PDB file of N, CA, C and O in Angstrom, chain B, residues numbered from 101:
ATOM      1  N   UNK B 101     110.154-218.638 -27.973  1.00  0.00           N
ATOM      2  CA  UNK B 101     110.844-217.867 -26.881  1.00  0.00           C
ATOM      3  C   UNK B 101     111.454-216.231 -27.029  1.00  0.00           C
ATOM      4  O   UNK B 101     111.416-215.384 -26.136  1.00  0.00           O
ATOM      5  N   UNK B 102     111.749-216.139 -27.755  1.00  0.00           N
ATOM      6  CA  UNK B 102     112.450-214.988 -28.095  1.00  0.00           C
ATOM      7  C   UNK B 102     111.256-213.933 -28.600  1.00  0.00           C
ATOM      8  O   UNK B 102     111.534-212.743 -28.449  1.00  0.00           O
ATOM      9  N   UNK B 103     109.786-214.290 -29.259  1.00  0.00           N
ATOM     10  CA  UNK B 103     109.186-213.312 -28.982  1.00  0.00           C
ATOM     11  C   UNK B 103     108.419-213.145 -27.419  1.00  0.00           C
ATOM     12  O   UNK B 103     108.072-212.019 -27.062  1.00  0.00           O
ATOM     13  N   UNK B 104     108.210-214.215 -26.620  1.00  0.00           N
ATOM     14  CA  UNK B 104     108.111-214.060 -25.304  1.00  0.00           C
ATOM     15  C   UNK B 104     108.927-213.002 -24.387  1.00  0.00           C
ATOM     16  O   UNK B 104     108.561-212.170 -23.556  1.00  0.00           O
ATOM     17  N   UNK B 105     110.200-213.395 -24.898  1.00  0.00           N
ATOM     18  CA  UNK B 105     111.557-212.354 -23.784  1.00  0.00           C
ATOM     19  C   UNK B 105     110.922-210.536 -24.362  1.00  0.00           C
ATOM     20  O   UNK B 105     110.688-209.610 -23.586  1.00  0.00           O
ATOM     21  N   UNK B 106     110.778-210.493 -25.911  1.00  0.00           N
ATOM     22  CA  UNK B 106     110.576-209.181 -26.227  1.00  0.00           C
ATOM     23  C   UNK B 106     109.412-208.827 -25.768  1.00  0.00           C
ATOM     24  O   UNK B 106     109.363-207.653 -25.399  1.00  0.00           O
ATOM     25  N   UNK B 107     108.239-209.577 -25.638  1.00  0.00           N
ATOM     26  CA  UNK B 107     106.735-209.064 -25.058  1.00  0.00           C
ATOM     27  C   UNK B 107     107.514-208.605 -23.929  1.00  0.00           C
ATOM     28  O   UNK B 107     107.890-207.433 -23.919  1.00  0.00           O
ATOM     29  N   UNK B 108     107.844-209.498 -22.839  1.00  0.00           N
ATOM     30  CA  UNK B 108     108.140-209.552 -21.567  1.00  0.00           C
ATOM     31  C   UNK B 108     109.087-207.931 -21.001  1.00  0.00           C
ATOM     32  O   UNK B 108     108.965-207.297 -19.953  1.00  0.00           O
ATOM     33  N   UNK B 109     109.980-207.693 -22.180  1.00  0.00           N
ATOM     34  CA  UNK B 109     110.599-206.650 -22.031  1.00  0.00           C
ATOM     35  C   UNK B 109     109.897-205.612 -22.543  1.00  0.00           C
ATOM     36  O   UNK B 109     109.733-204.529 -21.983  1.00  0.00           O
ATOM     37  N   UNK B 110     109.487-205.930 -23.591  1.00  0.00           N
ATOM     38  CA  UNK B 110     108.326-204.426 -23.832  1.00  0.00           C
ATOM     39  C   UNK B 110     107.328-204.217 -22.937  1.00  0.00           C
ATOM     40  O   UNK B 110     106.857-203.085 -23.046  1.00  0.00           O
ATOM     41  N   UNK B 111     106.697-205.060 -21.870  1.00  0.00           N
ATOM     42  CA  UNK B 111     105.635-204.944 -21.101  1.00  0.00           C
ATOM     43  C   UNK B 111     106.515-204.107 -19.899  1.00  0.00           C
ATOM     44  O   UNK B 111     105.904-203.170 -19.384  1.00  0.00           O
ATOM     45  N   UNK B 112     107.788-204.348 -19.450  1.00  0.00           N
ATOM     46  CA  UNK B 112     108.357-203.670 -18.184  1.00  0.00           C
ATOM     47  C   UNK B 112     108.819-202.221 -18.845  1.00  0.00           C
ATOM     48  O   UNK B 112     108.826-201.173 -18.199  1.00  0.00           O
ATOM     49  N   UNK B 113     109.111-202.306 -19.907  1.00  0.00           N
ATOM     50  CA  UNK B 113     109.451-201.337 -20.404  1.00  0.00           C
ATOM     51  C   UNK B 113     108.390-199.912 -20.417  1.00  0.00           C
ATOM     52  O   UNK B 113     108.640-198.747 -20.106  1.00  0.00           O
ATOM     53  N   UNK B 114     107.290-200.470 -20.848  1.00  0.00           N
ATOM     54  CA  UNK B 114     106.020-199.380 -20.979  1.00  0.00           C
ATOM     55  C   UNK B 114     105.856-199.436 -19.263  1.00  0.00           C
ATOM     56  O   UNK B 114     105.851-198.345 -18.693  1.00  0.00           O
ATOM     57  N   UNK B 115     105.784-200.096 -18.822  1.00  0.00           N
ATOM     58  CA  UNK B 115     105.369-200.106 -17.160  1.00  0.00           C
ATOM     59  C   UNK B 115     106.059-199.124 -16.674  1.00  0.00           C
ATOM     60  O   UNK B 115     105.577-198.068 -16.265  1.00  0.00           O
ATOM     61  N   UNK B 116     107.575-199.505 -16.699  1.00  0.00           N
ATOM     62  CA  UNK B 116     108.427-198.133 -16.122  1.00  0.00           C
ATOM     63  C   UNK B 116     107.902-197.244 -16.779  1.00  0.00           C
ATOM     64  O   UNK B 116     107.048-196.632 -16.139  1.00  0.00           O
ATOM     65  N   UNK B 117     108.074-196.857 -17.955  1.00  0.00           N
ATOM     66  CA  UNK B 117     107.862-195.468 -18.503  1.00  0.00           C
ATOM     67  C   UNK B 117     106.497-194.921 -17.900  1.00  0.00           C
ATOM     68  O   UNK B 117     106.556-193.698 -17.774  1.00  0.00           O
ATOM     69  N   UNK B 118     105.160-195.518 -17.448  1.00  0.00           N
ATOM     70  CA  UNK B 118     104.256-195.006 -17.225  1.00  0.00           C
ATOM     71  C   UNK B 118     104.734-194.751 -15.967  1.00  0.00           C
ATOM     72  O   UNK B 118     104.699-193.584 -15.577  1.00  0.00           O
ATOM     73  N   UNK B 119     105.121-195.505 -15.338  1.00  0.00           N
ATOM     74  CA  UNK B 119     105.818-194.768 -13.600  1.00  0.00           C
ATOM     75  C   UNK B 119     106.187-193.722 -13.543  1.00  0.00           C
ATOM     76  O   UNK B 119     105.675-192.879 -12.807  1.00  0.00           O
ATOM     77  N   UNK B 120     107.299-193.480 -14.406  1.00  0.00           N
ATOM     78  CA  UNK B 120     107.949-192.247 -14.568  1.00  0.00           C
ATOM     79  C   UNK B 120     106.985-190.755 -14.965  1.00  0.00           C
ATOM     80  O   UNK B 120     106.932-189.645 -14.437  1.00  0.00           O
ATOM     81  N   UNK B 121     106.376-191.302 -16.015  1.00  0.00           N
ATOM     82  CA  UNK B 121     105.723-190.200 -16.617  1.00  0.00           C
ATOM     83  C   UNK B 121     104.659-189.596 -15.521  1.00  0.00           C
ATOM     84  O   UNK B 121     104.524-188.380 -15.380  1.00  0.00           O
ATOM     85  N   UNK B 122     103.979-190.480 -14.821  1.00  0.00           N
ATOM     86  CA  UNK B 122     103.318-190.176 -13.484  1.00  0.00           C
ATOM     87  C   UNK B 122     103.881-189.542 -12.611  1.00  0.00           C
ATOM     88  O   UNK B 122     103.292-188.615 -12.055  1.00  0.00           O
ATOM     89  N   UNK B 123     105.392-189.954 -12.223  1.00  0.00           N
ATOM     90  CA  UNK B 123     105.980-189.504 -11.273  1.00  0.00           C
ATOM     91  C   UNK B 123     106.263-188.095 -11.557  1.00  0.00           C
ATOM     92  O   UNK B 123     106.107-187.225 -10.700  1.00  0.00           O
ATOM     93  N   UNK B 124     106.729-187.824 -12.890  1.00  0.00           N
ATOM     94  CA  UNK B 124     106.863-186.606 -13.172  1.00  0.00           C
ATOM     95  C   UNK B 124     105.783-185.291 -13.431  1.00  0.00           C
ATOM     96  O   UNK B 124     106.149-184.135 -13.640  1.00  0.00           O
ATOM     97  N   UNK B 125     104.407-185.749 -13.366  1.00  0.00           N
ATOM     98  CA  UNK B 125     103.641-185.381 -13.478  1.00  0.00           C
ATOM     99  C   UNK B 125     102.993-184.601 -11.739  1.00  0.00           C
ATOM    100  O   UNK B 125     102.479-183.553 -11.348  1.00  0.00           O
ATOM    101  N   UNK B 126     103.428-185.857 -11.204  1.00  0.00           N
ATOM    102  CA  UNK B 126     103.584-185.292  -9.395  1.00  0.00           C
ATOM    103  C   UNK B 126     104.390-184.513  -9.169  1.00  0.00           C
ATOM    104  O   UNK B 126     104.024-183.430  -8.712  1.00  0.00           O
ATOM    105  N   UNK B 127     105.601-184.729  -9.371  1.00  0.00           N
ATOM    106  CA  UNK B 127     106.686-183.400  -8.936  1.00  0.00           C
ATOM    107  C   UNK B 127     106.127-182.457  -9.909  1.00  0.00           C
ATOM    108  O   UNK B 127     105.501-181.810  -9.069  1.00  0.00           O
ATOM    109  N   UNK B 128     105.888-181.936 -10.874  1.00  0.00           N
ATOM    110  CA  UNK B 128     105.366-181.098 -11.613  1.00  0.00           C
ATOM    111  C   UNK B 128     104.385-180.133 -10.660  1.00  0.00           C
ATOM    112  O   UNK B 128     104.656-179.035 -10.173  1.00  0.00           O
ATOM    113  N   UNK B 129     103.050-180.979 -10.550  1.00  0.00           N
ATOM    114  CA  UNK B 129     102.363-180.360  -9.557  1.00  0.00           C
ATOM    115  C   UNK B 129     102.804-179.966  -8.387  1.00  0.00           C
ATOM    116  O   UNK B 129     102.307-179.011  -7.790  1.00  0.00           O
ATOM    117  N   UNK B 130     103.707-180.610  -7.978  1.00  0.00           N
ATOM    118  CA  UNK B 130     104.221-180.235  -6.260  1.00  0.00           C
ATOM    119  C   UNK B 130     105.070-179.237  -6.340  1.00  0.00           C
ATOM    120  O   UNK B 130     105.234-178.601  -5.298  1.00  0.00           O
ATOM    121  N   UNK B 131     105.711-178.882  -7.358  1.00  0.00           N
ATOM    122  CA  UNK B 131     106.714-177.830  -7.761  1.00  0.00           C
ATOM    123  C   UNK B 131     105.718-176.534  -7.770  1.00  0.00           C
ATOM    124  O   UNK B 131     106.015-175.494  -7.183  1.00  0.00           O
ATOM    125  N   UNK B 132     104.755-176.675  -8.351  1.00  0.00           N
ATOM    126  CA  UNK B 132     103.573-175.542  -8.781  1.00  0.00           C
ATOM    127  C   UNK B 132     103.251-175.205  -7.056  1.00  0.00           C
ATOM    128  O   UNK B 132     103.572-174.171  -6.469  1.00  0.00           O
ATOM    129  N   UNK B 133     102.611-176.259  -6.533  1.00  0.00           N
ATOM    130  CA  UNK B 133     102.264-175.981  -5.057  1.00  0.00           C
ATOM    131  C   UNK B 133     103.171-175.305  -4.386  1.00  0.00           C
ATOM    132  O   UNK B 133     102.881-174.281  -3.768  1.00  0.00           O
ATOM    133  N   UNK B 134     104.419-175.823  -4.435  1.00  0.00           N
ATOM    134  CA  UNK B 134     105.318-174.825  -3.372  1.00  0.00           C
ATOM    135  C   UNK B 134     105.877-173.567  -4.002  1.00  0.00           C
ATOM    136  O   UNK B 134     106.841-172.969  -3.523  1.00  0.00           O
ATOM    137  N   UNK B 135     105.265-173.206  -5.046  1.00  0.00           N
ATOM    138  CA  UNK B 135     105.614-171.990  -5.460  1.00  0.00           C
ATOM    139  C   UNK B 135     104.555-171.233  -5.340  1.00  0.00           C
ATOM    140  O   UNK B 135     104.934-170.067  -5.229  1.00  0.00           O
ATOM    141  N   UNK B 136     103.671-171.297  -5.315  1.00  0.00           N
ATOM    142  CA  UNK B 136     102.514-170.997  -4.819  1.00  0.00           C
ATOM    143  C   UNK B 136     102.576-170.533  -3.258  1.00  0.00           C
ATOM    144  O   UNK B 136     102.555-169.395  -2.790  1.00  0.00           O
ATOM    145  N   UNK B 137     102.666-171.910  -2.557  1.00  0.00           N
ATOM    146  CA  UNK B 137     102.335-171.472  -1.258  1.00  0.00           C
ATOM    147  C   UNK B 137     103.804-170.591  -0.903  1.00  0.00           C
ATOM    148  O   UNK B 137     103.662-169.784   0.016  1.00  0.00           O
ATOM    149  N   UNK B 138     104.857-170.639  -1.374  1.00  0.00           N
ATOM    150  CA  UNK B 138     105.731-169.577  -1.033  1.00  0.00           C
ATOM    151  C   UNK B 138     105.452-168.138  -1.403  1.00  0.00           C
ATOM    152  O   UNK B 138     105.839-167.204  -0.701  1.00  0.00           O
ATOM    153  N   UNK B 139     104.885-168.011  -2.335  1.00  0.00           N
ATOM    154  CA  UNK B 139     104.450-166.648  -2.409  1.00  0.00           C
ATOM    155  C   UNK B 139     103.200-166.308  -1.583  1.00  0.00           C
ATOM    156  O   UNK B 139     102.844-165.140  -1.424  1.00  0.00           O
ATOM    157  N   UNK B 140     102.605-167.259  -1.110  1.00  0.00           N
ATOM    158  CA  UNK B 140     101.564-166.722   0.071  1.00  0.00           C
ATOM    159  C   UNK B 140     101.951-166.579   1.552  1.00  0.00           C
ATOM    160  O   UNK B 140     101.357-166.127   2.532  1.00  0.00           O
ATOM    161  N   UNK B 141     103.457-167.262   1.311  1.00  0.00           N
ATOM    162  CA  UNK B 141     104.131-167.184   2.492  1.00  0.00           C
ATOM    163  C   UNK B 141     104.604-165.967   2.695  1.00  0.00           C
ATOM    164  O   UNK B 141     104.375-165.414   3.770  1.00  0.00           O
ATOM    165  N   UNK B 142     105.372-165.312   1.665  1.00  0.00           N
ATOM    166  CA  UNK B 142     105.992-164.233   1.544  1.00  0.00           C
ATOM    167  C   UNK B 142     104.994-162.860   1.813  1.00  0.00           C
ATOM    168  O   UNK B 142     105.393-161.921   2.501  1.00  0.00           O
ATOM    169  N   UNK B 143     103.865-162.877   1.278  1.00  0.00           N
ATOM    170  CA  UNK B 143     102.937-161.869   1.331  1.00  0.00           C
ATOM    171  C   UNK B 143     102.559-162.012   2.733  1.00  0.00           C
ATOM    172  O   UNK B 143     102.683-160.924   3.295  1.00  0.00           O
ATOM    173  N   UNK B 144     101.999-163.255   3.795  1.00  0.00           N
ATOM    174  CA  UNK B 144     101.918-163.019   4.817  1.00  0.00           C
ATOM    175  C   UNK B 144     103.267-162.570   6.022  1.00  0.00           C
ATOM    176  O   UNK B 144     103.138-162.138   7.168  1.00  0.00           O
ATOM    177  N   UNK B 145     104.410-162.839   5.317  1.00  0.00           N
ATOM    178  CA  UNK B 145     105.485-162.335   6.228  1.00  0.00           C
ATOM    179  C   UNK B 145     105.441-161.296   6.292  1.00  0.00           C
ATOM    180  O   UNK B 145     105.575-160.777   7.400  1.00  0.00           O
ATOM    181  N   UNK B 146     105.206-160.397   4.991  1.00  0.00           N
ATOM    182  CA  UNK B 146     105.302-159.008   4.646  1.00  0.00           C
ATOM    183  C   UNK B 146     103.955-158.225   5.389  1.00  0.00           C
ATOM    184  O   UNK B 146     104.044-157.074   5.816  1.00  0.00           O
ATOM    185  N   UNK B 147     102.957-158.873   5.453  1.00  0.00           N
ATOM    186  CA  UNK B 147     101.804-158.063   6.616  1.00  0.00           C
ATOM    187  C   UNK B 147     101.990-158.253   8.026  1.00  0.00           C
ATOM    188  O   UNK B 147     101.661-157.398   8.848  1.00  0.00           O
ATOM    189  N   UNK B 148     102.515-159.361   8.324  1.00  0.00           N
ATOM    190  CA  UNK B 148     102.914-159.457   9.814  1.00  0.00           C
ATOM    191  C   UNK B 148     104.171-158.570   9.897  1.00  0.00           C
ATOM    192  O   UNK B 148     104.267-158.293  11.093  1.00  0.00           O
ATOM    193  N   UNK B 149     105.276-157.932   9.164  1.00  0.00           N
ATOM    194  CA  UNK B 149     106.147-157.309   9.612  1.00  0.00           C
ATOM    195  C   UNK B 149     105.236-155.954   9.925  1.00  0.00           C
ATOM    196  O   UNK B 149     105.367-155.289  10.953  1.00  0.00           O
ATOM    197  N   UNK B 150     104.197-155.630   8.756  1.00  0.00           N
ATOM    198  CA  UNK B 150     103.681-154.438   8.489  1.00  0.00           C
ATOM    199  C   UNK B 150     102.937-154.154  10.289  1.00  0.00           C
ATOM    200  O   UNK B 150     103.057-153.188  11.042  1.00  0.00           O
ATOM    201  N   UNK B 151     102.208-155.431  10.453  1.00  0.00           N
ATOM    202  CA  UNK B 151     101.260-155.151  11.419  1.00  0.00           C
ATOM    203  C   UNK B 151     102.347-155.140  13.074  1.00  0.00           C
ATOM    204  O   UNK B 151     102.071-154.473  14.072  1.00  0.00           O
ATOM    205  N   UNK B 152     103.538-156.056  12.922  1.00  0.00           N
ATOM    206  CA  UNK B 152     104.193-155.738  14.049  1.00  0.00           C
ATOM    207  C   UNK B 152     104.670-154.009  14.225  1.00  0.00           C
ATOM    208  O   UNK B 152     104.635-153.202  15.154  1.00  0.00           O
ATOM    209  N   UNK B 153     105.021-153.982  13.094  1.00  0.00           N
ATOM    210  CA  UNK B 153     105.707-152.157  13.083  1.00  0.00           C
ATOM    211  C   UNK B 153     104.404-151.232  13.644  1.00  0.00           C
ATOM    212  O   UNK B 153     104.586-150.379  14.513  1.00  0.00           O
ATOM    213  N   UNK B 154     103.104-151.485  13.071  1.00  0.00           N
ATOM    214  CA  UNK B 154     102.066-150.656  13.495  1.00  0.00           C
ATOM    215  C   UNK B 154     101.482-150.829  15.140  1.00  0.00           C
ATOM    216  O   UNK B 154     100.982-149.905  15.782  1.00  0.00           O
ATOM    217  N   UNK B 155     101.638-151.955  15.539  1.00  0.00           N
ATOM    218  CA  UNK B 155     101.729-152.383  16.963  1.00  0.00           C
ATOM    219  C   UNK B 155     102.864-151.476  17.652  1.00  0.00           C
ATOM    220  O   UNK B 155     102.552-150.778  18.617  1.00  0.00           O
ATOM    221  N   UNK B 156     103.700-151.480  17.339  1.00  0.00           N
ATOM    222  CA  UNK B 156     105.056-150.435  17.928  1.00  0.00           C
ATOM    223  C   UNK B 156     104.160-149.133  18.120  1.00  0.00           C
ATOM    224  O   UNK B 156     103.733-148.671  19.178  1.00  0.00           O
ATOM    225  N   UNK B 157     103.975-148.629  16.735  1.00  0.00           N
ATOM    226  CA  UNK B 157     103.258-147.734  16.925  1.00  0.00           C
ATOM    227  C   UNK B 157     102.208-146.881  17.723  1.00  0.00           C
ATOM    228  O   UNK B 157     102.234-145.734  18.170  1.00  0.00           O
ATOM    229  N   UNK B 158     101.259-147.904  17.729  1.00  0.00           N
ATOM    230  CA  UNK B 158     100.073-148.288  18.563  1.00  0.00           C
ATOM    231  C   UNK B 158     100.216-147.736  20.288  1.00  0.00           C
ATOM    232  O   UNK B 158      99.574-146.998  21.036  1.00  0.00           O
ATOM    233  N   UNK B 159     101.461-148.587  20.371  1.00  0.00           N
ATOM    234  CA  UNK B 159     101.742-148.618  21.693  1.00  0.00           C
ATOM    235  C   UNK B 159     102.613-147.746  22.406  1.00  0.00           C
ATOM    236  O   UNK B 159     103.095-147.949  23.520  1.00  0.00           O
ATOM    237  N   UNK B 160     102.836-146.369  21.376  1.00  0.00           N
ATOM    238  CA  UNK B 160     103.608-145.229  22.105  1.00  0.00           C
ATOM    239  C   UNK B 160     102.684-144.352  22.566  1.00  0.00           C
ATOM    240  O   UNK B 160     101.599-144.133  22.028  1.00  0.00           O
ATOM    241  N   UNK B 161     103.204-143.714  23.816  1.00  0.00           N
ATOM    242  CA  UNK B 161     102.271-142.982  25.025  1.00  0.00           C
ATOM    243  C   UNK B 161     101.871-141.829  23.655  1.00  0.00           C
ATOM    244  O   UNK B 161     100.713-141.469  23.440  1.00  0.00           O
ATOM    245  N   UNK B 162     102.761-141.484  23.037  1.00  0.00           N
ATOM    246  CA  UNK B 162     102.226-140.383  21.592  1.00  0.00           C
ATOM    247  C   UNK B 162     100.806-140.303  20.776  1.00  0.00           C
ATOM    248  O   UNK B 162      99.892-139.529  20.487  1.00  0.00           O
ATOM    249  N   UNK B 163     101.225-141.523  20.623  1.00  0.00           N
ATOM    250  CA  UNK B 163      99.571-141.952  19.590  1.00  0.00           C
ATOM    251  C   UNK B 163      98.556-142.077  20.548  1.00  0.00           C
ATOM    252  O   UNK B 163      97.491-141.587  20.171  1.00  0.00           O
ATOM    253  N   UNK B 164      98.543-142.596  21.712  1.00  0.00           N
ATOM    254  CA  UNK B 164      97.787-142.736  22.699  1.00  0.00           C
ATOM    255  C   UNK B 164      97.263-141.551  23.113  1.00  0.00           C
ATOM    256  O   UNK B 164      96.049-141.435  23.281  1.00  0.00           O
ATOM    257  N   UNK B 165      97.990-140.696  23.292  1.00  0.00           N
ATOM    258  CA  UNK B 165      97.891-139.499  23.445  1.00  0.00           C
ATOM    259  C   UNK B 165      96.918-138.578  22.400  1.00  0.00           C
ATOM    260  O   UNK B 165      96.006-137.813  22.712  1.00  0.00           O
ATOM    261  N   UNK B 166      97.331-138.854  21.315  1.00  0.00           N
ATOM    262  CA  UNK B 166      96.820-138.135  19.851  1.00  0.00           C
ATOM    263  C   UNK B 166      95.510-138.787  19.540  1.00  0.00           C
ATOM    264  O   UNK B 166      94.683-138.200  18.842  1.00  0.00           O
ATOM    265  N   UNK B 167      95.304-139.903  20.001  1.00  0.00           N
ATOM    266  CA  UNK B 167      93.937-140.301  19.959  1.00  0.00           C
ATOM    267  C   UNK B 167      93.024-140.224  21.042  1.00  0.00           C
ATOM    268  O   UNK B 167      91.815-140.270  20.816  1.00  0.00           O
ATOM    269  N   UNK B 168      93.514-140.100  22.310  1.00  0.00           N
ATOM    270  CA  UNK B 168      92.712-139.656  23.019  1.00  0.00           C
ATOM    271  C   UNK B 168      92.199-138.415  22.622  1.00  0.00           C
ATOM    272  O   UNK B 168      90.969-138.366  22.605  1.00  0.00           O
ATOM    273  N   UNK B 169      92.825-137.356  22.285  1.00  0.00           N
ATOM    274  CA  UNK B 169      92.384-135.867  21.839  1.00  0.00           C
ATOM    275  C   UNK B 169      91.444-136.049  20.803  1.00  0.00           C
ATOM    276  O   UNK B 169      90.264-135.713  20.896  1.00  0.00           O
ATOM    277  N   UNK B 170      91.953-136.573  19.829  1.00  0.00           N
ATOM    278  CA  UNK B 170      91.263-136.562  18.422  1.00  0.00           C
ATOM    279  C   UNK B 170      89.964-137.162  18.533  1.00  0.00           C
ATOM    280  O   UNK B 170      88.976-136.613  18.045  1.00  0.00           O
ATOM    281  N   UNK B 171      89.901-138.316  19.178  1.00  0.00           N
ATOM    282  CA  UNK B 171      88.779-139.199  19.247  1.00  0.00           C
ATOM    283  C   UNK B 171      87.785-138.864  20.423  1.00  0.00           C
ATOM    284  O   UNK B 171      86.573-138.673  20.322  1.00  0.00           O
ATOM    285  N   UNK B 172      88.554-138.834  21.546  1.00  0.00           N
ATOM    286  CA  UNK B 172      87.722-138.749  22.639  1.00  0.00           C
ATOM    287  C   UNK B 172      87.393-137.350  23.192  1.00  0.00           C
ATOM    288  O   UNK B 172      86.612-137.182  24.128  1.00  0.00           O
ATOM    289  N   UNK B 173      88.078-136.297  22.516  1.00  0.00           N
ATOM    290  CA  UNK B 173      88.180-134.939  23.242  1.00  0.00           C
ATOM    291  C   UNK B 173      88.775-134.626  24.460  1.00  0.00           C
ATOM    292  O   UNK B 173      88.398-133.726  25.210  1.00  0.00           O
ATOM    293  N   UNK B 174      89.782-135.438  24.660  1.00  0.00           N
ATOM    294  CA  UNK B 174      90.074-135.436  26.193  1.00  0.00           C
ATOM    295  C   UNK B 174      91.571-133.851  26.055  1.00  0.00           C
ATOM    296  O   UNK B 174      92.338-133.538  25.144  1.00  0.00           O
ATOM    297  N   UNK B 175      91.433-133.522  26.864  1.00  0.00           N
ATOM    298  CA  UNK B 175      92.552-132.518  27.200  1.00  0.00           C
ATOM    299  C   UNK B 175      93.376-132.410  28.645  1.00  0.00           C
ATOM    300  O   UNK B 175      92.950-132.654  29.774  1.00  0.00           O
ATOM    301  N   UNK B 176      94.513-132.026  28.289  1.00  0.00           N
ATOM    302  CA  UNK B 176      95.093-132.472  29.576  1.00  0.00           C
ATOM    303  C   UNK B 176      95.128-131.122  30.576  1.00  0.00           C
ATOM    304  O   UNK B 176      94.992-129.970  30.165  1.00  0.00           O
ATOM    305  N   UNK B 177      95.328-131.489  31.900  1.00  0.00           N
ATOM    306  CA  UNK B 177      94.943-130.125  33.044  1.00  0.00           C
ATOM    307  C   UNK B 177      95.531-129.391  32.530  1.00  0.00           C
ATOM    308  O   UNK B 177      96.553-129.523  31.856  1.00  0.00           O
ATOM    309  N   UNK B 178      94.661-128.094  32.918  1.00  0.00           N
ATOM    310  CA  UNK B 178      94.975-126.707  32.663  1.00  0.00           C
ATOM    311  C   UNK B 178      95.326-126.099  31.165  1.00  0.00           C
ATOM    312  O   UNK B 178      96.026-125.133  30.862  1.00  0.00           O
ATOM    313  N   UNK B 179      94.472-127.160  30.221  1.00  0.00           N
ATOM    314  CA  UNK B 179      94.342-126.782  28.915  1.00  0.00           C
ATOM    315  C   UNK B 179      92.930-126.263  28.818  1.00  0.00           C
ATOM    316  O   UNK B 179      92.197-126.350  29.803  1.00  0.00           O
ATOM    317  N   UNK B 180      92.434-125.640  27.505  1.00  0.00           N
ATOM    318  CA  UNK B 180      91.223-124.869  27.407  1.00  0.00           C
ATOM    319  C   UNK B 180      90.802-126.037  25.932  1.00  0.00           C
ATOM    320  O   UNK B 180      91.665-126.372  25.120  1.00  0.00           O
ATOM    321  N   UNK B 181      89.759-126.370  25.875  1.00  0.00           N
ATOM    322  CA  UNK B 181      89.115-127.093  24.700  1.00  0.00           C
ATOM    323  C   UNK B 181      88.331-126.010  24.075  1.00  0.00           C
ATOM    324  O   UNK B 181      87.494-125.293  24.623  1.00  0.00           O
ATOM    325  N   UNK B 182      88.710-125.999  22.894  1.00  0.00           N
ATOM    326  CA  UNK B 182      87.817-125.029  22.053  1.00  0.00           C
ATOM    327  C   UNK B 182      87.671-125.965  20.685  1.00  0.00           C
ATOM    328  O   UNK B 182      88.431-126.738  20.103  1.00  0.00           O
ATOM    329  N   UNK B 183      86.111-125.435  20.434  1.00  0.00           N
ATOM    330  CA  UNK B 183      85.309-126.264  20.044  1.00  0.00           C
ATOM    331  C   UNK B 183      84.652-125.609  18.549  1.00  0.00           C
ATOM    332  O   UNK B 183      83.623-124.942  18.654  1.00  0.00           O
ATOM    333  N   UNK B 184      85.134-125.770  17.454  1.00  0.00           N
ATOM    334  CA  UNK B 184      84.816-125.089  16.246  1.00  0.00           C
ATOM    335  C   UNK B 184      83.587-125.622  15.858  1.00  0.00           C
ATOM    336  O   UNK B 184      83.464-126.809  15.559  1.00  0.00           O
ATOM    337  N   UNK B 185      82.427-124.607  15.838  1.00  0.00           N
ATOM    338  CA  UNK B 185      81.223-125.202  15.556  1.00  0.00           C
ATOM    339  C   UNK B 185      80.750-124.920  13.860  1.00  0.00           C
ATOM    340  O   UNK B 185      79.738-125.322  13.285  1.00  0.00           O
ATOM    341  N   UNK B 186      81.773-124.164  13.380  1.00  0.00           N
ATOM    342  CA  UNK B 186      81.306-124.087  11.872  1.00  0.00           C
ATOM    343  C   UNK B 186      82.054-125.489  11.486  1.00  0.00           C
ATOM    344  O   UNK B 186      81.712-125.944  10.394  1.00  0.00           O
ATOM    345  N   UNK B 187      82.938-126.175  12.153  1.00  0.00           N
ATOM    346  CA  UNK B 187      83.767-127.160  11.104  1.00  0.00           C
ATOM    347  C   UNK B 187      82.915-128.360  10.965  1.00  0.00           C
ATOM    348  O   UNK B 187      82.219-128.672  11.931  1.00  0.00           O
ATOM    349  N   UNK B 188      82.874-129.179   9.728  1.00  0.00           N
ATOM    350  CA  UNK B 188      81.814-130.132   9.683  1.00  0.00           C
ATOM    351  C   UNK B 188      82.607-131.440  10.602  1.00  0.00           C
ATOM    352  O   UNK B 188      83.751-131.683  10.987  1.00  0.00           O
ATOM    353  N   UNK B 189      81.190-132.118  10.687  1.00  0.00           N
ATOM    354  CA  UNK B 189      82.068-133.498  11.469  1.00  0.00           C
ATOM    355  C   UNK B 189      82.148-134.602  10.360  1.00  0.00           C
ATOM    356  O   UNK B 189      81.288-134.891   9.529  1.00  0.00           O
ATOM    357  N   UNK B 190      83.340-135.127  10.541  1.00  0.00           N
ATOM    358  CA  UNK B 190      83.960-135.865   9.657  1.00  0.00           C
ATOM    359  C   UNK B 190      83.487-137.505   9.945  1.00  0.00           C
ATOM    360  O   UNK B 190      83.739-138.396   9.134  1.00  0.00           O
ATOM    361  N   UNK B 191      82.785-137.730  11.197  1.00  0.00           N
ATOM    362  CA  UNK B 191      82.096-139.051  11.507  1.00  0.00           C
ATOM    363  C   UNK B 191      80.694-139.478  11.055  1.00  0.00           C
ATOM    364  O   UNK B 191      80.252-140.581  11.376  1.00  0.00           O
TER     365      UNK B 191
END
């Protein structure tokens, strides 16, 4: 009976150790995934903040006016448009 008890305890010890090792492996993988996704989240937050700032700039009247003048060649009433024919096109 002593041998059977020892085998029984040994079996449970091995069983619980295998469960513990598997859980540790799962926890290690989950922590690694958490760090990876946390880094990605920080990058996305940074990009989002940059885009919000860019959106504020784009919505300003001065930016819209500059863009209309440079890209569309628009002028204010009473202004004279001067075109430098010697200047090369950059577009």
